[in-house]
N, CA, C and O atoms as a GROMACS GRO file, in nm:
protein
  592
    1UNK      N    1   0.721   1.124  -5.899
    1UNK     CA    2   0.681   1.149  -5.762
    1UNK      C    3   0.531   1.120  -5.752
    1UNK      O    4   0.452   1.177  -5.827
    2UNK      N    5   0.492   1.035  -5.664
    2UNK     CA    6   0.351   1.000  -5.649
    2UNK      C    7   0.285   1.094  -5.550
    2UNK      O    8   0.351   1.172  -5.481
    3UNK      N    9   0.152   1.087  -5.544
    3UNK     CA   10   0.078   1.175  -5.453
    3UNK      C   11   0.105   1.139  -5.307
    3UNK      O   12   0.088   1.224  -5.220
    4UNK      N   13   0.145   1.014  -5.279
    4UNK     CA   14   0.174   0.974  -5.141
    4UNK      C   15   0.305   1.035  -5.090
    4UNK      O   16   0.321   1.053  -4.970
    5UNK      N   17   0.398   1.066  -5.181
    5UNK     CA   18   0.528   1.122  -5.141
    5UNK      C   19   0.518   1.271  -5.106
    5UNK      O   20   0.601   1.321  -5.030
    6UNK      N   21   0.422   1.340  -5.157
    6UNK     CA   22   0.413   1.485  -5.136
    6UNK      C   23   0.392   1.524  -4.991
    6UNK      O   24   0.461   1.615  -4.944
    7UNK      N   25   0.300   1.463  -4.916
    7UNK     CA   26   0.285   1.503  -4.775
    7UNK      C   27   0.411   1.477  -4.694
    7UNK      O   28   0.442   1.554  -4.603
    8UNK      N   29   0.482   1.370  -4.723
    8UNK     CA   30   0.605   1.340  -4.649
    8UNK      C   31   0.710   1.447  -4.676
    8UNK      O   32   0.782   1.487  -4.584
    9UNK      N   33   0.721   1.494  -4.797
    9UNK     CA   34   0.816   1.599  -4.831
    9UNK      C   35   0.778   1.729  -4.762
    9UNK      O   36   0.865   1.800  -4.711
   10UNK      N   37   0.650   1.761  -4.759
   10UNK     CA   38   0.602   1.882  -4.695
   10UNK      C   39   0.630   1.877  -4.545
   10UNK      O   40   0.673   1.976  -4.486
   11UNK      N   41   0.604   1.762  -4.485
   11UNK     CA   42   0.628   1.747  -4.341
   11UNK      C   43   0.776   1.757  -4.308
   11UNK      O   44   0.814   1.819  -4.209
   12UNK      N   45   0.859   1.695  -4.391
   12UNK     CA   46   1.003   1.700  -4.363
   12UNK      C   47   1.056   1.843  -4.375
   12UNK      O   48   1.144   1.882  -4.299
   13UNK      N   49   1.004   1.919  -4.468
   13UNK     CA   50   1.046   2.059  -4.480
   13UNK      C   51   1.000   2.141  -4.360
   13UNK      O   52   1.073   2.226  -4.310
   14UNK      N   53   0.880   2.114  -4.313
   14UNK     CA   54   0.828   2.184  -4.196
   14UNK      C   55   0.912   2.153  -4.073
   14UNK      O   56   0.948   2.243  -3.998
   15UNK      N   57   0.944   2.025  -4.052
   15UNK     CA   58   1.026   1.986  -3.938
   15UNK      C   59   1.167   2.043  -3.949
   15UNK      O   60   1.225   2.082  -3.848
   16UNK      N   61   1.221   2.051  -4.068
   16UNK     CA   62   1.353   2.111  -4.088
   16UNK      C   63   1.353   2.258  -4.051
   16UNK      O   64   1.445   2.306  -3.984
   17UNK      N   65   1.249   2.332  -4.095
   17UNK     CA   66   1.240   2.474  -4.063
   17UNK      C   67   1.222   2.494  -3.913
   17UNK      O   68   1.282   2.584  -3.855
   18UNK      N   69   1.138   2.410  -3.850
   18UNK     CA   70   1.119   2.422  -3.705
   18UNK      C   71   1.248   2.389  -3.631
   18UNK      O   72   1.276   2.450  -3.528
   19UNK      N   73   1.327   2.295  -3.682
   19UNK     CA   74   1.455   2.261  -3.621
   19UNK      C   75   1.553   2.377  -3.627
   19UNK      O   76   1.624   2.403  -3.531
   20UNK      N   77   1.556   2.446  -3.741
   20UNK     CA   78   1.647   2.560  -3.755
   20UNK      C   79   1.606   2.672  -3.659
   20UNK      O   80   1.692   2.731  -3.593
   21UNK      N   81   1.477   2.700  -3.651
   21UNK     CA   82   1.430   2.803  -3.558
   21UNK      C   83   1.462   2.763  -3.414
   21UNK      O   84   1.505   2.847  -3.335
   22UNK      N   85   1.441   2.636  -3.380
   22UNK     CA   86   1.472   2.588  -3.245
   22UNK      C   87   1.620   2.602  -3.213
   22UNK      O   88   1.654   2.644  -3.102
   23UNK      N   89   1.708   2.569  -3.307
   23UNK     CA   90   1.852   2.585  -3.285
   23UNK      C   91   1.889   2.732  -3.265
   23UNK      O   92   1.975   2.763  -3.182
   24UNK      N   93   1.826   2.821  -3.338
   24UNK     CA   94   1.854   2.964  -3.320
   24UNK      C   95   1.813   3.010  -3.180
   24UNK      O   96   1.886   3.085  -3.115
   25UNK      N   97   1.697   2.967  -3.134
   25UNK     CA   98   1.650   3.006  -3.000
   25UNK      C   99   1.744   2.950  -2.893
   25UNK      O  100   1.781   3.022  -2.800
   26UNK      N  101   1.781   2.823  -2.905
   26UNK     CA  102   1.869   2.761  -2.806
   26UNK      C  103   2.005   2.830  -2.804
   26UNK      O  104   2.059   2.855  -2.696
   27UNK      N  105   2.060   2.860  -2.920
   27UNK     CA  106   2.191   2.926  -2.923
   27UNK      C  107   2.183   3.067  -2.864
   27UNK      O  108   2.277   3.111  -2.798
   28UNK      N  109   2.072   3.138  -2.888
   28UNK     CA  110   2.055   3.270  -2.828
   28UNK      C  111   2.047   3.263  -2.676
   28UNK      O  112   2.109   3.344  -2.607
   29UNK      N  113   1.972   3.166  -2.625
   29UNK     CA  114   1.962   3.150  -2.479
   29UNK      C  115   2.096   3.110  -2.419
   29UNK      O  116   2.134   3.160  -2.314
   30UNK      N  117   2.166   3.020  -2.485
   30UNK     CA  118   2.296   2.975  -2.436
   30UNK      C  119   2.397   3.090  -2.435
   30UNK      O  120   2.471   3.108  -2.339
   31UNK      N  121   2.399   3.169  -2.543
   31UNK     CA  122   2.490   3.283  -2.550
   31UNK      C  123   2.457   3.389  -2.447
   31UNK      O  124   2.547   3.449  -2.388
   32UNK      N  125   2.328   3.414  -2.423
   32UNK     CA  126   2.287   3.512  -2.323
   32UNK      C  127   2.326   3.468  -2.183
   32UNK      O  128   2.369   3.548  -2.100
   33UNK      N  129   2.310   3.338  -2.158
   33UNK     CA  130   2.347   3.286  -2.026
   33UNK      C  131   2.496   3.298  -2.003
   33UNK      O  132   2.539   3.339  -1.895
   34UNK      N  133   2.575   3.262  -2.101
   34UNK     CA  134   2.721   3.272  -2.088
   34UNK      C  135   2.764   3.417  -2.068
   34UNK      O  136   2.855   3.443  -1.989
   35UNK      N  137   2.703   3.509  -2.136
   35UNK     CA  138   2.741   3.650  -2.123
   35UNK      C  139   2.708   3.703  -1.984
   35UNK      O  140   2.787   3.777  -1.926
   36UNK      N  141   2.592   3.666  -1.931
   36UNK     CA  142   2.554   3.714  -1.798
   36UNK      C  143   2.645   3.657  -1.689
   36UNK      O  144   2.685   3.728  -1.597
   37UNK      N  145   2.677   3.530  -1.700
   37UNK     CA  146   2.756   3.466  -1.595
   37UNK      C  147   2.906   3.492  -1.607
   37UNK      O  148   2.974   3.511  -1.506
   38UNK      N  149   2.957   3.495  -1.729
   38UNK     CA  150   3.102   3.506  -1.744
   38UNK      C  151   3.147   3.635  -1.811
   38UNK      O  152   3.267   3.657  -1.826
   39UNK      N  153   3.054   3.720  -1.851
   39UNK     CA  154   3.089   3.843  -1.920
   39UNK      C  155   3.123   3.953  -1.824
   39UNK      O  156   3.117   3.935  -1.702
   40UNK      N  157   3.160   4.070  -1.878
   40UNK     CA  158   3.192   4.186  -1.795
   40UNK      C  159   3.065   4.235  -1.727
   40UNK      O  160   2.955   4.221  -1.780
   41UNK      N  161   3.082   4.292  -1.610
   41UNK     CA  162   2.966   4.336  -1.534
   41UNK      C  163   2.908   4.467  -1.587
   41UNK      O  164   2.788   4.490  -1.577
   42UNK      N  165   2.991   4.551  -1.644
   42UNK     CA  166   2.939   4.676  -1.700
   42UNK      C  167   3.003   4.697  -1.837
   42UNK      O  168   3.122   4.674  -1.858
   43UNK      N  169   2.920   4.742  -1.929
   43UNK     CA  170   2.969   4.769  -2.064
   43UNK      C  171   2.975   4.918  -2.085
   43UNK      O  172   2.874   4.988  -2.071
   44UNK      N  173   3.090   4.967  -2.118
   44UNK     CA  174   3.103   5.107  -2.156
   44UNK      C  175   3.162   5.109  -2.296
   44UNK      O  176   3.272   5.059  -2.320
   45UNK      N  177   3.089   5.167  -2.385
   45UNK     CA  178   3.129   5.172  -2.525
   45UNK      C  179   3.116   5.315  -2.572
   45UNK      O  180   3.007   5.373  -2.570
   46UNK      N  181   3.227   5.372  -2.613
   46UNK     CA  182   3.223   5.510  -2.660
   46UNK      C  183   3.160   5.514  -2.800
   46UNK      O  184   3.148   5.412  -2.869
   47UNK      N  185   3.121   5.634  -2.838
   47UNK     CA  186   3.058   5.652  -2.968
   47UNK      C  187   3.155   5.616  -3.081
   47UNK      O  188   3.114   5.556  -3.180
   48UNK      N  189   3.280   5.651  -3.068
   48UNK     CA  190   3.381   5.621  -3.169
   48UNK      C  191   3.399   5.470  -3.184
   48UNK      O  192   3.412   5.420  -3.295
   49UNK      N  193   3.400   5.397  -3.071
   49UNK     CA  194   3.412   5.252  -3.078
   49UNK      C  195   3.290   5.189  -3.145
   49UNK      O  196   3.302   5.095  -3.224
   50UNK      N  197   3.171   5.243  -3.112
   50UNK     CA  198   3.048   5.192  -3.172
   50UNK      C  199   3.048   5.212  -3.324
   50UNK      O  200   3.015   5.120  -3.399
   51UNK      N  201   3.085   5.332  -3.370
   51UNK     CA  202   3.090   5.361  -3.513
   51UNK      C  203   3.194   5.273  -3.581
   51UNK      O  204   3.171   5.224  -3.691
   52UNK      N  205   3.306   5.253  -3.517
   52UNK     CA  206   3.411   5.167  -3.573
   52UNK      C  207   3.361   5.024  -3.591
   52UNK      O  208   3.386   4.962  -3.694
   53UNK      N  209   3.292   4.973  -3.492
   53UNK     CA  210   3.238   4.836  -3.501
   53UNK      C  211   3.132   4.828  -3.611
   53UNK      O  212   3.131   4.732  -3.688
   54UNK      N  213   3.045   4.928  -3.618
   54UNK     CA  214   2.938   4.926  -3.719
   54UNK      C  215   2.995   4.935  -3.860
   54UNK      O  216   2.949   4.863  -3.949
   55UNK      N  217   3.093   5.022  -3.882
   55UNK     CA  218   3.152   5.035  -4.015
   55UNK      C  219   3.228   4.908  -4.054
   55UNK      O  220   3.227   4.868  -4.171
   56UNK      N  221   3.293   4.845  -3.958
   56UNK     CA  222   3.361   4.719  -3.986
   56UNK      C  223   3.261   4.612  -4.026
   56UNK      O  224   3.286   4.535  -4.119
   57UNK      N  225   3.149   4.605  -3.955
   57UNK     CA  226   3.046   4.506  -3.986
   57UNK      C  227   2.987   4.530  -4.126
   57UNK      O  228   2.968   4.436  -4.202
   58UNK      N  229   2.960   4.656  -4.158
   58UNK     CA  230   2.904   4.689  -4.290
   58UNK      C  231   3.003   4.656  -4.400
   58UNK      O  232   2.965   4.600  -4.503
   59UNK      N  233   3.129   4.690  -4.379
   59UNK     CA  234   3.229   4.660  -4.483
   59UNK      C  235   3.248   4.510  -4.500
   59UNK      O  236   3.270   4.463  -4.611
   60UNK      N  237   3.241   4.435  -4.392
   60UNK     CA  238   3.252   4.289  -4.400
   60UNK      C  239   3.133   4.231  -4.478
   60UNK      O  240   3.150   4.143  -4.562
   61UNK      N  241   3.012   4.281  -4.449
   61UNK     CA  242   2.894   4.233  -4.522
   61UNK      C  243   2.902   4.268  -4.670
   61UNK      O  244   2.866   4.187  -4.755
   62UNK      N  245   2.949   4.387  -4.702
   62UNK     CA  246   2.963   4.427  -4.842
   62UNK      C  247   3.066   4.341  -4.914
   62UNK      O  248   3.045   4.305  -5.030
   63UNK      N  249   3.176   4.308  -4.847
   63UNK     CA  250   3.278   4.223  -4.907
   63UNK      C  251   3.223   4.084  -4.935
   63UNK      O  252   3.244   4.029  -5.044
   64UNK      N  253   3.153   4.027  -4.838
   64UNK     CA  254   3.095   3.894  -4.858
   64UNK      C  255   2.993   3.897  -4.971
   64UNK      O  256   2.990   3.806  -5.054
   65UNK      N  257   2.910   4.001  -4.975
   65UNK     CA  258   2.811   4.013  -5.081
   65UNK      C  259   2.877   4.028  -5.218
   65UNK      O  260   2.832   3.969  -5.316
   66UNK      N  261   2.984   4.107  -5.225
   66UNK     CA  262   3.054   4.126  -5.353
   66UNK      C  263   3.116   3.996  -5.401
   66UNK      O  264   3.108   3.965  -5.520
   67UNK      N  265   3.176   3.921  -5.312
   67UNK     CA  266   3.235   3.792  -5.350
   67UNK      C  267   3.125   3.697  -5.396
   67UNK      O  268   3.139   3.628  -5.497
   68UNK      N  269   3.016   3.692  -5.322
   68UNK     CA  270   2.902   3.607  -5.356
   68UNK      C  271   2.847   3.642  -5.494
   68UNK      O  272   2.826   3.553  -5.577
   69UNK      N  273   2.823   3.772  -5.519
   69UNK     CA  274   2.770   3.814  -5.649
   69UNK      C  275   2.871   3.790  -5.761
   69UNK      O  276   2.833   3.756  -5.873
   70UNK      N  277   2.998   3.808  -5.732
   70UNK     CA  278   3.101   3.784  -5.834
   70UNK      C  279   3.106   3.639  -5.876
   70UNK      O  280   3.114   3.608  -5.995
   71UNK      N  281   3.100   3.549  -5.780
   71UNK     CA  282   3.104   3.406  -5.812
   71UNK      C  283   2.980   3.367  -5.892
   71UNK      O  284   2.990   3.300  -5.995
   72UNK      N  285   2.863   3.408  -5.844
   72UNK     CA  286   2.741   3.373  -5.916
   72UNK      C  287   2.731   3.446  -6.050
   72UNK      O  288   2.675   3.391  -6.145
   73UNK      N  289   2.784   3.565  -6.058
   73UNK     CA  290   2.786   3.636  -6.186
   73UNK      C  291   2.873   3.565  -6.287
   73UNK      O  292   2.836   3.554  -6.404
   74UNK      N  293   2.988   3.518  -6.244
   74UNK     CA  294   3.077   3.446  -6.336
   74UNK      C  295   3.014   3.315  -6.380
   74UNK      O  296   3.017   3.282  -6.499
   75UNK      N  297   2.957   3.241  -6.287
   75UNK     CA  298   2.892   3.114  -6.322
   75UNK      C  299   2.773   3.141  -6.413
   75UNK      O  300   2.753   3.071  -6.512
   76UNK      N  301   2.694   3.242  -6.378
   76UNK     CA  302   2.578   3.275  -6.460
   76UNK      C  303   2.616   3.323  -6.598
   76UNK      O  304   2.550   3.287  -6.696
   77UNK      N  305   2.722   3.404  -6.609
   77UNK     CA  306   2.767   3.454  -6.738
   77UNK      C  307   2.810   3.339  -6.827
   77UNK      O  308   2.776   3.336  -6.945
   78UNK      N  309   2.885   3.244  -6.773
   78UNK     CA  310   2.927   3.129  -6.852
   78UNK      C  311   2.808   3.049  -6.901
   78UNK      O  312   2.806   3.003  -7.015
   79UNK      N  313   2.709   3.031  -6.815
   79UNK     CA  314   2.590   2.956  -6.854
   79UNK      C  315   2.512   3.030  -6.963
   79UNK      O  316   2.466   2.969  -7.060
   80UNK      N  317   2.499   3.161  -6.947
   80UNK     CA  318   2.428   3.240  -7.048
   80UNK      C  319   2.504   3.238  -7.180
   80UNK      O  320   2.443   3.225  -7.286
   81UNK      N  321   2.635   3.252  -7.173
   81UNK     CA  322   2.716   3.252  -7.295
   81UNK      C  323   2.704   3.121  -7.370
   81UNK      O  324   2.691   3.120  -7.492
   82UNK      N  325   2.709   3.010  -7.298
   82UNK     CA  326   2.695   2.879  -7.362
   82UNK      C  327   2.557   2.861  -7.424
   82UNK      O  328   2.544   2.807  -7.534
   83UNK      N  329   2.454   2.907  -7.353
   83UNK     CA  330   2.318   2.894  -7.405
   83UNK      C  331   2.299   2.979  -7.530
   83UNK      O  332   2.239   2.933  -7.627
   84UNK      N  333   2.349   3.102  -7.529
   84UNK     CA  334   2.337   3.189  -7.646
   84UNK      C  335   2.411   3.129  -7.765
   84UNK      O  336   2.362   3.131  -7.877
   85UNK      N  337   2.529   3.075  -7.739
   85UNK     CA  338   2.608   3.015  -7.846
   85UNK      C  339   2.534   2.897  -7.910
   85UNK      O  340   2.527   2.886  -8.033
   86UNK      N  341   2.479   2.809  -7.827
   86UNK     CA  342   2.410   2.692  -7.882
   86UNK      C  343   2.281   2.733  -7.953
   86UNK      O  344   2.249   2.677  -8.058
   87UNK      N  345   2.206   2.829  -7.898
   87UNK     CA  346   2.083   2.874  -7.964
   87UNK      C  347   2.115   2.941  -8.097
   87UNK      O  348   2.042   2.922  -8.195
   88UNK      N  349   2.223   3.019  -8.103
   88UNK     CA  350   2.260   3.084  -8.228
   88UNK      C  351   2.298   2.982  -8.333
   88UNK      O  352   2.257   2.993  -8.449
   89UNK      N  353   2.376   2.883  -8.295
   89UNK     CA  354   2.412   2.777  -8.390
   89UNK      C  355   2.290   2.704  -8.442
   89UNK      O  356   2.279   2.678  -8.562
   90UNK      N  357   2.198   2.671  -8.354
   90UNK     CA  358   2.075   2.603  -8.396
   90UNK      C  359   1.992   2.690  -8.490
   90UNK      O  360   1.942   2.641  -8.591
   91UNK      N  361   1.980   2.818  -8.458
   91UNK     CA  362   1.901   2.908  -8.541
   91UNK      C  363   1.961   2.920  -8.680
   91UNK      O  364   1.890   2.913  -8.781
   92UNK      N  365   2.093   2.939  -8.685
   92UNK     CA  366   2.157   2.954  -8.816
   92UNK      C  367   2.153   2.825  -8.895
   92UNK      O  368   2.133   2.827  -9.017
   93UNK      N  369   2.172   2.714  -8.828
   93UNK     CA  370   2.168   2.585  -8.898
   93UNK      C  371   2.030   2.558  -8.956
   93UNK      O  372   2.018   2.519  -9.072
   94UNK      N  373   1.925   2.580  -8.878
   94UNK     CA  374   1.789   2.559  -8.928
   94UNK      C  375   1.751   2.664  -9.032
   94UNK      O  376   1.680   2.634  -9.128
   95UNK      N  377   1.798   2.786  -9.014
   95UNK     CA  378   1.760   2.894  -9.104
   95UNK      C  379   1.818   2.884  -9.242
   95UNK      O  380   1.753   2.921  -9.339
   96UNK      N  381   1.942   2.833  -9.253
   96UNK     CA  382   2.007   2.827  -9.382
   96UNK      C  383   1.986   2.695  -9.455
   96UNK      O  384   2.041   2.675  -9.563
   97UNK      N  385   1.908   2.604  -9.399
   97UNK     CA  386   1.872   2.483  -9.474
   97UNK      C  387   1.783   2.525  -9.590
   97UNK      O  388   1.717   2.628  -9.584
   98UNK      N  389   1.783   2.444  -9.696
   98UNK     CA  390   1.703   2.478  -9.814
   98UNK      C  391   1.556   2.493  -9.772
   98UNK      O  392   1.496   2.403  -9.714
   99UNK      N  393   1.500   2.610  -9.805
   99UNK     CA  394   1.362   2.638  -9.769
   99UNK      C  395   1.348   2.698  -9.630
   99UNK      O  396   1.237   2.732  -9.588
  100UNK      N  397   1.457   2.712  -9.558
  100UNK     CA  398   1.453   2.770  -9.424
  100UNK      C  399   1.429   2.920  -9.431
  100UNK      O  400   1.433   2.981  -9.538
  101UNK      N  401   1.405   2.978  -9.317
  101UNK     CA  402   1.371   3.120  -9.309
  101UNK      C  403   1.482   3.209  -9.363
  101UNK      O  404   1.457   3.298  -9.445
  102UNK      N  405   1.603   3.186  -9.318
  102UNK     CA  406   1.715   3.268  -9.365
  102UNK      C  407   1.747   3.241  -9.511
  102UNK      O  408   1.787   3.332  -9.584
  103UNK      N  409   1.731   3.118  -9.554
  103UNK     CA  410   1.752   3.083  -9.694
  103UNK      C  411   1.655   3.160  -9.783
  103UNK      O  412   1.694   3.211  -9.888
  104UNK      N  413   1.529   3.168  -9.743
  104UNK     CA  414   1.430   3.242  -9.822
  104UNK      C  415   1.463   3.392  -9.825
  104UNK      O  416   1.449   3.456  -9.929
  105UNK      N  417   1.507   3.447  -9.712
  105UNK     CA  418   1.541   3.589  -9.707
  105UNK      C  419   1.659   3.619  -9.800
  105UNK      O  420   1.655   3.715  -9.877
  106UNK      N  421   1.762   3.537  -9.793
  106UNK     CA  422   1.880   3.559  -9.878
  106UNK      C  423   1.844   3.543 -10.025
  106UNK      O  424   1.884   3.624 -10.108
  107UNK      N  425   1.767   3.438 -10.057
  107UNK     CA  426   1.728   3.417 -10.196
  107UNK      C  427   1.644   3.532 -10.249
  107UNK      O  428   1.663   3.575 -10.363
  108UNK      N  429   1.552   3.582 -10.169
  108UNK     CA  430   1.468   3.694 -10.212
  108UNK      C  431   1.553   3.818 -10.236
  108UNK      O  432   1.533   3.889 -10.335
  109UNK      N  433   1.647   3.846 -10.147
  109UNK     CA  434   1.731   3.965 -10.164
  109UNK      C  435   1.823   3.950 -10.285
  109UNK      O  436   1.848   4.047 -10.356
  110UNK      N  437   1.873   3.829 -10.307
  110UNK     CA  438   1.959   3.807 -10.424
  110UNK      C  439   1.878   3.827 -10.552
  110UNK      O  440   1.926   3.890 -10.645
  111UNK      N  441   1.755   3.772 -10.557
  111UNK     CA  442   1.669   3.789 -10.676
  111UNK      C  443   1.638   3.936 -10.698
  111UNK      O  444   1.642   3.983 -10.811
  112UNK      N  445   1.606   4.009 -10.593
  112UNK     CA  446   1.577   4.152 -10.607
  112UNK      C  447   1.698   4.229 -10.657
  112UNK      O  448   1.686   4.318 -10.742
  113UNK      N  449   1.814   4.195 -10.605
  113UNK     CA  450   1.937   4.264 -10.647
  113UNK      C  451   1.970   4.230 -10.792
  113UNK      O  452   2.013   4.317 -10.868
  114UNK      N  453   1.951   4.104 -10.832
  114UNK     CA  454   1.976   4.065 -10.971
  114UNK      C  455   1.880   4.138 -11.064
  114UNK      O  456   1.921   4.187 -11.170
  115UNK      N  457   1.753   4.148 -11.024
  115UNK     CA  458   1.655   4.219 -11.107
  115UNK      C  459   1.692   4.366 -11.118
  115UNK      O  460   1.682   4.424 -11.226
  116UNK      N  461   1.732   4.427 -11.009
  116UNK     CA  462   1.768   4.568 -11.011
  116UNK      C  463   1.891   4.593 -11.098
  116UNK      O  464   1.894   4.687 -11.178
  117UNK      N  465   1.992   4.508 -11.081
  117UNK     CA  466   2.115   4.524 -11.159
  117UNK      C  467   2.090   4.496 -11.306
  117UNK      O  468   2.148   4.562 -11.393
  118UNK      N  469   2.005   4.396 -11.336
  118UNK     CA  470   1.980   4.364 -11.477
  118UNK      C  471   1.906   4.480 -11.544
  118UNK      O  472   1.936   4.511 -11.659
  119UNK      N  473   1.812   4.544 -11.478
  119UNK     CA  474   1.746   4.662 -11.534
  119UNK      C  475   1.846   4.775 -11.554
  119UNK      O  476   1.842   4.846 -11.654
  120UNK      N  477   1.935   4.790 -11.456
  120UNK     CA  478   2.036   4.896 -11.466
  120UNK      C  479   2.128   4.873 -11.584
  120UNK      O  480   2.159   4.966 -11.659
  121UNK      N  481   2.173   4.748 -11.603
  121UNK     CA  482   2.264   4.716 -11.713
  121UNK      C  483   2.192   4.710 -11.847
  121UNK      O  484   2.252   4.738 -11.950
  122UNK      N  485   2.063   4.676 -11.846
  122UNK     CA  486   1.987   4.666 -11.969
  122UNK      C  487   1.973   4.803 -12.034
  122UNK      O  488   1.983   4.816 -12.156
  123UNK      N  489   1.952   4.904 -11.953
  123UNK     CA  490   1.933   5.038 -12.007
  123UNK      C  491   2.059   5.124 -11.996
  123UNK      O  492   2.053   5.245 -12.014
  124UNK      N  493   2.171   5.061 -11.967
  124UNK     CA  494   2.297   5.134 -11.957
  124UNK      C  495   2.336   5.181 -12.098
  124UNK      O  496   2.344   5.100 -12.190
  125UNK      N  497   2.359   5.307 -12.113
  125UNK     CA  498   2.399   5.363 -12.242
  125UNK      C  499   2.281   5.409 -12.325
  125UNK      O  500   2.301   5.472 -12.429
  126UNK      N  501   2.160   5.380 -12.284
  126UNK     CA  502   2.042   5.427 -12.357
  126UNK      C  503   2.003   5.562 -12.299
  126UNK      O  504   1.982   5.577 -12.179
  127UNK      N  505   1.993   5.660 -12.390
  127UNK     CA  506   1.962   5.794 -12.344
  127UNK      C  507   1.812   5.806 -12.326
  127UNK      O  508   1.733   5.757 -12.406
  128UNK      N  509   1.774   5.873 -12.217
  128UNK     CA  510   1.632   5.893 -12.191
  128UNK      C  511   1.577   6.000 -12.283
  128UNK      O  512   1.647   6.094 -12.320
  129UNK      N  513   1.451   5.984 -12.320
  129UNK     CA  514   1.384   6.079 -12.406
  129UNK      C  515   1.322   6.186 -12.318
  129UNK      O  516   1.229   6.159 -12.242
  130UNK      N  517   1.374   6.306 -12.329
  130UNK     CA  518   1.323   6.416 -12.248
  130UNK      C  519   1.226   6.498 -12.333
  130UNK      O  520   1.236   6.496 -12.455
  131UNK      N  521   1.134   6.568 -12.272
  131UNK     CA  522   1.030   6.639 -12.346
  131UNK      C  523   1.086   6.754 -12.429
  131UNK      O  524   1.032   6.783 -12.536
  132UNK      N  525   1.190   6.817 -12.384
  132UNK     CA  526   1.242   6.932 -12.457
  132UNK      C  527   1.363   6.899 -12.542
  132UNK      O  528   1.434   6.990 -12.583
  133UNK      N  529   1.388   6.773 -12.571
  133UNK     CA  530   1.509   6.738 -12.644
  133UNK      C  531   1.493   6.748 -12.795
  133UNK      O  532   1.593   6.756 -12.866
  134UNK      N  533   1.370   6.749 -12.849
  134UNK     CA  534   1.348   6.760 -12.993
  134UNK      C  535   1.335   6.906 -13.032
  134UNK      O  536   1.277   6.987 -12.960
  135UNK      N  537   1.389   6.937 -13.147
  135UNK     CA  538   1.375   7.074 -13.199
  135UNK      C  539   1.276   7.073 -13.314
  135UNK      O  540   1.229   6.967 -13.355
  136UNK      N  541   1.244   7.191 -13.368
  136UNK     CA  542   1.147   7.200 -13.477
  136UNK      C  543   1.203   7.146 -13.606
  136UNK      O  544   1.127   7.105 -13.695
  137UNK      N  545   1.331   7.144 -13.618
  137UNK     CA  546   1.393   7.100 -13.742
  137UNK      C  547   1.401   6.948 -13.752
  137UNK      O  548   1.430   6.896 -13.859
  138UNK      N  549   1.374   6.874 -13.641
  138UNK     CA  550   1.382   6.729 -13.643
  138UNK      C  551   1.268   6.672 -13.724
  138UNK      O  552   1.154   6.717 -13.715
  139UNK      N  553   1.300   6.571 -13.805
  139UNK     CA  554   1.198   6.504 -13.885
  139UNK      C  555   1.138   6.392 -13.803
  139UNK      O  556   1.209   6.301 -13.759
  140UNK      N  557   1.007   6.397 -13.784
  140UNK     CA  558   0.938   6.293 -13.710
  140UNK      C  559   0.835   6.235 -13.805
  140UNK      O  560   0.754   6.307 -13.863
  141UNK      N  561   0.841   6.105 -13.819
  141UNK     CA  562   0.747   6.039 -13.906
  141UNK      C  563   0.625   5.996 -13.828
  141UNK      O  564   0.634   5.952 -13.714
  142UNK      N  565   0.510   6.010 -13.892
  142UNK     CA  566   0.384   5.970 -13.835
  142UNK      C  567   0.372   5.819 -13.848
  142UNK      O  568   0.456   5.756 -13.914
  143UNK      N  569   0.273   5.762 -13.789
  143UNK     CA  570   0.254   5.618 -13.800
  143UNK      C  571   0.226   5.577 -13.943
  143UNK      O  572   0.259   5.465 -13.984
  144UNK      N  573   0.168   5.664 -14.017
  144UNK     CA  574   0.137   5.634 -14.158
  144UNK      C  575   0.257   5.657 -14.249
  144UNK      O  576   0.245   5.634 -14.369
  145UNK      N  577   0.368   5.700 -14.199
  145UNK     CA  578   0.488   5.722 -14.279
  145UNK      C  579   0.498   5.862 -14.329
  145UNK      O  580   0.593   5.893 -14.401
  146UNK      N  581   0.405   5.948 -14.296
  146UNK     CA  582   0.409   6.088 -14.344
  146UNK      C  583   0.486   6.172 -14.243
  146UNK      O  584   0.480   6.152 -14.122
  147UNK      N  585   0.558   6.269 -14.299
  147UNK     CA  586   0.631   6.360 -14.213
  147UNK      C  587   0.541   6.473 -14.169
  147UNK      O  588   0.450   6.512 -14.241
  148UNK      N  589   0.565   6.522 -14.054
  148UNK     CA  590   0.486   6.635 -14.003
  148UNK      C  591   0.556   6.763 -14.035
  148UNK      O  592   0.506   6.870 -14.001
   0.00000   0.00000   0.00000
């Protein structure tokens, strides 16, 4: 889009908005004229009739709004679901490549688990030396080979 096209677009939008407003005014005047000339001369509307009309109008608006939101919600949900699915696939594919983020996390956890298990198995069956486990009768040799 060039800079010369922008004023034309702005003008066309302005004329479109003015056209819509003009049509609304003309239709209001036309409807008012028809009602005065061909409508009933006196309007009597009871309170019950007024409430009935108002509740019908509100329920109709709510129904239209619910249908509108339902359609857009369904379309939006499908779009969101597809986007989440594709982003998840991309993330997992890039992450599990050699040297990727998820690959490094898995490798680090596997190395840590192997180290932990190897220490556990290395000392499996070896009894720990507790401070009170020796008695006075036990023979302990000194570094020089002499008994204490």
